[in-house]
C-alpha positions in Angstrom: 50.8 -86.1 -39.9 47.8 -85.3 -42.1 45.4 -87.5 -44.0 46.3 -87.6 -47.7 44.5 -89.1 -50.7 47.1 -91.0 -52.8 46.8 -92.7 -56.2 49.0 -95.6 -57.3 48.9 -95.8 -61.1 49.5 -99.1 -62.8 49.2 -101.1 -66.1 45.7 -102.2 -67.0 45.0 -105.6 -65.5 47.2 -105.1 -62.4 44.8 -103.0 -60.3 43.9 -105.9 -58.0 47.5 -106.8 -57.5 48.4 -103.2 -56.6 45.4 -103.0 -54.2 46.6 -106.1 -52.4 50.1 -104.7 -52.1 48.6 -101.5 -50.6 46.5 -103.4 -48.1 49.6 -105.5 -47.2 51.3 -102.2 -46.2 48.4 -101.6 -43.8 46.3 -99.1 -45.7 42.7 -100.4 -45.9 40.8 -97.5 -47.4 41.4 -98.6 -51.0 39.4 -97.8 -54.1 40.1 -99.7 -57.4 39.6 -97.9 -60.7 40.9 -98.6 -64.3 44.7 -98.2 -64.3 44.8 -96.7 -60.7 44.2 -97.5 -57.1 43.3 -94.7 -54.7 44.0 -95.0 -51.0 44.2 -92.9 -47.8 47.5 -92.4 -46.1 49.8 -89.7 -44.7 53.3 -88.3 -45.4 54.9 -91.6 -44.3 52.6 -93.5 -46.7 54.2 -91.5 -49.6 57.6 -92.9 -48.5 56.5 -96.4 -47.9 54.4 -96.8 -51.1 57.3 -95.6 -53.2 59.7 -97.9 -51.6 57.5 -101.0 -51.4 55.0 -101.2 -54.3 56.3 -103.7 -56.8 53.6 -103.5 -59.4 52.6 -99.7 -59.4 54.1 -97.1 -61.8 53.8 -93.9 -59.8 52.5 -92.6 -56.5 50.5 -89.4 -56.9 48.9 -87.0 -54.4 45.3 -86.4 -55.4 45.0 -82.6 -55.1 41.3 -82.4 -56.1 38.6 -83.6 -58.5 35.8 -81.6 -60.1 33.7 -81.3 -63.2 35.2 -79.0 -65.9 33.2 -78.4 -69.1 34.9 -75.0 -69.7 38.3 -73.5 -69.3 36.9 -71.1 -66.7 35.7 -74.1 -64.6 39.1 -75.7 -65.0 40.9 -72.5 -64.0 38.7 -71.7 -60.9 38.6 -75.4 -59.7 42.4 -75.6 -60.0 43.1 -72.3 -58.3 41.0 -73.3 -55.3 43.2 -76.3 -54.5 45.9 -76.2 -51.7 48.9 -76.2 -54.0 51.0 -74.0 -51.6 50.7 -76.6 -48.9 53.1 -78.7 -51.1 54.9 -76.3 -53.5 57.3 -73.8 -51.9 58.0 -70.3 -53.1 61.0 -71.4 -55.2 59.5 -74.7 -56.4 59.5 -75.7 -60.1 55.9 -76.7 -61.0 55.5 -77.9 -64.6 52.0 -79.0 -65.8 51.4 -82.2 -67.7 48.0 -83.5 -68.9 45.8 -85.9 -70.8 42.2 -85.8 -71.9 39.7 -88.6 -72.9 36.1 -88.3 -73.8 35.9 -84.7 -72.5 34.9 -81.4 -74.0 38.2 -79.9 -73.0 40.1 -82.1 -75.5 43.2 -79.9 -76.1 45.8 -81.2 -73.7 48.3 -78.2 -74.3 45.5 -75.8 -73.6 44.5 -77.6 -70.4 48.1 -77.6 -69.2 48.4 -73.9 -69.8 45.2 -73.2 -67.9 46.3 -75.3 -64.9 49.7 -73.6 -64.9 48.1 -70.1 -64.9 45.7 -71.1 -62.1 48.4 -72.5 -59.9 50.5 -69.3 -60.4 47.5 -67.2 -59.4 47.1 -69.4 -56.3 50.8 -69.0 -55.4 50.6 -65.2 -55.9 47.9 -65.0 -53.2 50.0 -67.2 -50.8 53.5 -65.8 -51.3 52.5 -62.2 -52.2 54.7 -61.9 -55.3 54.0 -61.6 -59.0 56.8 -63.7 -60.4 58.2 -67.2 -59.6 61.6 -68.1 -60.9 61.1 -71.8 -60.2 64.7 -72.6 -59.4 64.0 -75.1 -56.6 62.9 -78.7 -56.4 60.5 -80.2 -58.9 56.8 -80.7 -58.3 55.2 -82.2 -61.5 51.4 -81.4 -61.7 49.1 -83.4 -63.9 45.5 -82.6 -65.1 43.7 -85.8 -66.2 40.3 -85.3 -67.8 38.0 -88.2 -68.2 34.3 -87.8 -69.1 34.6 -84.1 -68.2 35.8 -84.8 -64.7 39.2 -83.2 -64.0 41.6 -84.9 -61.5 44.6 -82.8 -60.4 47.6 -84.6 -58.9 51.2 -84.1 -57.8 53.8 -86.8 -58.7 55.8 -87.9 -55.7 57.8 -90.6 -57.6 59.8 -89.0 -60.4 61.2 -91.7 -62.7 58.7 -94.5 -63.0 58.7 -97.1 -60.2 59.8 -99.8 -62.7 63.2 -98.2 -62.7 64.6 -100.0 -59.7 68.1 -99.0 -60.3 69.7 -102.4 -60.9 69.3 -102.6 -64.7 72.0 -100.4 -66.3 71.9 -102.3 -69.6 68.9 -103.6 -71.5 68.1 -106.2 -74.1 65.8 -105.8 -77.0 62.1 -105.7 -75.9 62.8 -106.1 -72.1 60.0 -106.9 -69.7 59.3 -104.1 -67.2 60.3 -104.8 -63.7 56.8 -104.0 -62.5 55.2 -106.5 -64.9 57.8 -109.2 -64.0 57.0 -108.7 -60.3 53.3 -109.0 -61.1 53.8 -112.3 -62.9 55.5 -113.7 -59.8 52.9 -112.4 -57.4 50.0 -113.7 -59.6 51.6 -117.2 -59.8 51.6 -119.9 -57.2 55.3 -119.4 -56.5 56.4 -119.3 -52.9 59.9 -119.0 -51.6 60.2 -122.7 -50.7 59.4 -123.8 -54.3 61.8 -123.9 -57.3 61.3 -121.3 -60.0 62.5 -121.5 -63.6 62.4 -119.0 -66.5 63.6 -120.5 -69.8 63.3 -117.2 -71.7 64.8 -115.0 -69.0 66.4 -112.4 -71.3 67.9 -109.7 -69.1 66.9 -111.7 -66.0 64.0 -109.5 -64.8 61.7 -112.3 -63.6 64.4 -114.2 -61.6 65.7 -110.9 -60.1 62.2 -109.7 -59.1 61.4 -113.2 -57.7 64.5 -113.1 -55.6 63.6 -109.7 -54.3 60.2 -111.0 -53.4 61.6 -114.1 -51.8 64.0 -112.1 -49.7 61.3 -109.4 -49.0 63.6 -106.6 -50.4 61.7 -103.4 -51.0 62.1 -102.7 -54.8 62.8 -98.9 -54.2 65.7 -99.3 -51.8 68.3 -98.6 -54.4 66.9 -95.4 -55.9 65.6 -91.9 -55.0 62.2 -90.3 -55.5 61.0 -86.8 -56.4 59.4 -86.2 -53.0 62.6 -86.9 -51.1 63.5 -83.3 -51.9 60.2 -81.9 -50.7 59.9 -79.8 -47.6 56.4 -81.2 -46.9 57.8 -84.8 -46.7 60.6 -84.6 -44.1 63.8 -86.6 -44.7 63.2 -88.2 -41.3 60.2 -90.0 -42.7 62.2 -91.4 -45.6 64.9 -92.5 -43.1 62.2 -94.2 -41.0 60.7 -96.0 -44.1 64.1 -97.1 -45.3 65.1 -98.4 -41.9 61.8 -100.4 -41.7 62.5 -101.8 -45.1 66.1 -102.9 -44.2 64.9 -104.5 -41.0 62.4 -106.6 -43.0 64.9 -108.1 -45.4 65.1 -111.9 -45.1 68.4 -112.6 -46.8 68.9 -115.9 -44.9 66.1 -117.6 -46.9 67.5 -120.2 -49.4 66.3 -119.6 -53.0 66.0 -122.1 -55.9 65.7 -119.8 -58.8 67.1 -120.5 -62.3 67.0 -118.5 -65.5 68.2 -119.5 -69.0 68.2 -118.0 -72.5 69.6 -118.9 -75.9 71.1 -115.4 -76.2 74.5 -115.2 -74.5 74.5 -111.4 -74.6 71.2 -111.3 -72.8 72.6 -113.5 -70.1 75.6 -111.1 -69.7 73.1 -108.3 -69.2 71.2 -110.4 -66.7 74.4 -111.2 -64.7 75.3 -107.5 -64.6 71.7 -106.6 -63.4 71.9 -109.4 -60.7 75.2 -108.0 -59.5 73.8 -104.4 -59.3 70.8 -105.8 -57.4 73.2 -107.5 -54.9 71.9 -110.9 -55.8 74.9 -112.3 -57.8 75.0 -115.7 -56.0 71.3 -116.1 -55.2 70.2 -117.8 -58.4 71.7 -119.4 -61.5 71.7 -117.9 -65.0 72.8 -120.0 -68.0 72.9 -119.9 -71.8 70.6 -122.6 -72.9 67.9 -123.2 -75.6 64.5 -123.9 -74.2 64.5 -127.4 -75.7 67.3 -128.4 -73.4 65.9 -126.9 -70.2 65.7 -129.4 -67.4 64.2 -127.8 -64.3 65.2 -129.6 -61.1 63.1 -130.3 -58.1 59.4 -130.9 -57.4 56.4 -128.6 -57.1 58.2 -125.8 -58.9 56.9 -122.9 -61.1 57.9 -122.0 -64.6 57.2 -118.3 -65.0 58.2 -116.9 -68.3 57.6 -114.3 -71.1 58.4 -116.1 -74.4 59.2 -114.1 -77.5 56.2 -112.6 -79.3 57.1 -112.3 -82.9 56.0 -108.7 -83.2 59.4 -107.4 -82.1 61.6 -110.4 -81.6 62.2 -113.3 -84.1 59.6 -114.4 -86.5 56.3 -116.2 -86.0 57.7 -119.6 -87.2 60.4 -119.4 -84.6 57.9 -118.3 -81.9 55.8 -121.4 -82.7 58.8 -123.6 -82.5 60.0 -122.4 -79.1 56.4 -122.5 -77.7 56.1 -126.1 -78.8 59.4 -126.9 -77.2 58.3 -125.2 -74.0 55.2 -127.4 -74.0 57.4 -130.4 -74.4 59.6 -129.4 -71.4 56.7 -128.7 -69.1 54.8 -131.9 -70.0 57.7 -133.8 -68.3 57.2 -131.8 -65.1 54.0 -133.4 -63.6 54.3 -131.6 -60.2 55.1 -128.2 -61.7 52.9 -125.2 -62.5 53.5 -123.1 -65.6 52.7 -119.4 -66.1 53.1 -117.8 -69.5 52.7 -114.2 -70.6 52.1 -113.9 -74.4 49.9 -112.2 -76.9 49.7 -115.2 -79.3 46.2 -116.7 -79.3 47.5 -120.1 -80.2 49.8 -120.6 -77.2 47.4 -123.2 -75.8 47.5 -125.1 -79.1 51.3 -125.0 -79.2 51.5 -126.1 -75.5 49.3 -129.1 -76.4 46.7 -128.4 -73.7 44.3 -125.6 -72.6 45.3 -123.4 -69.7 43.5 -123.8 -66.4 43.1 -120.1 -66.0 43.7 -117.0 -68.2 44.0 -113.3 -67.3 44.3 -110.3 -69.6 47.3 -108.2 -69.0 49.0 -105.4 -71.0 52.7 -105.6 -71.5 53.3 -102.0 -72.6 50.6 -101.5 -75.2 50.5 -105.1 -76.2 47.4 -107.0 -75.0 48.5 -110.3 -73.6 47.1 -113.4 -71.9 48.6 -114.7 -68.7 48.1 -118.4 -69.1 48.2 -120.5 -65.9 48.7 -124.3 -66.0 48.2 -125.3 -62.4 50.0 -128.4 -61.1 49.5 -129.9 -57.6 50.3 -127.9 -54.6 53.2 -129.1 -52.4 52.2 -131.4 -49.5 51.8 -129.6 -46.2 54.6 -129.9 -43.8 53.7 -131.5 -40.5 53.5 -129.1 -37.6 56.4 -129.1 -35.2 55.3 -129.9 -31.7 56.9 -128.2 -28.7 58.4 -130.2 -25.9 
């Protein structure tokens, strides 16, 4: 297998989380940039990264990078890249693009230049003048930033947040990738209770259960590169077999979600069933004021309504005060809240111990962390 430079794209603020996930997969040549993490792998890494990364959006092959101040420079630089190593003679290869702070600011024009350049490259390789593009799909992207062009191929297809278990959605749902990030950024561990009092369609409880059982989030879906000749199906089979072997479905979970909206709970129950987790946590219709998390040293992890899209600001203030009242009666628990409202700490009645800026879609939010005591360490078992 060959050495390949891969890029995992992600929401702003999650780069360090994605980098940690990549290192946990065993890839240590990692570079963190804004909205992306670059790492070195091989064809099997394409399969494993798509199956396992919980907080990334896409896995791209970095085809090349060069300075492009003119369309001629963009054309020649693109033509010189090894596209035919990946794209077969009958492949469909549309070009997408974006440009920021660059002289080549017309995205449609840049896409057209990239397409023409790749066609010219393919002509030299396959000795033909026309490509019908009736085969599998290879989406190319040109990204221009400060006059530096980065050319990539998308191995993922539909974004990685589309796990396959959520067939129905509620209004303003939390993306699965962000829900997983909240769990990974919290202090929650599988031996601790977890409660989400604004669970909506159940994304945080479901993602937490998948993390607790070590279920690869991509096991129930397919990816664009599964159809590629350059990434053999045997590698996908190997990666999936590894993922199934690592599932720990005998671990007990204490995960509860509740929401005042009964329709949202119906959607959450359907998603839990689709994820194969129907009986692994409890979902109930309940206003936050009546939430009574059970157990000690648990974690409240939640994404309360914002007011911009759901409810009004008075209602948001009311439920945040109620959340503060509930968590104040949980002295051993830690609370983690994602919200854009800059008065959350005021409504909660106390300042957060830590804050982290995250973007939920295009909404800038704070991830507020109220840290309770850690569980006491269990005594080591001595062997006879």
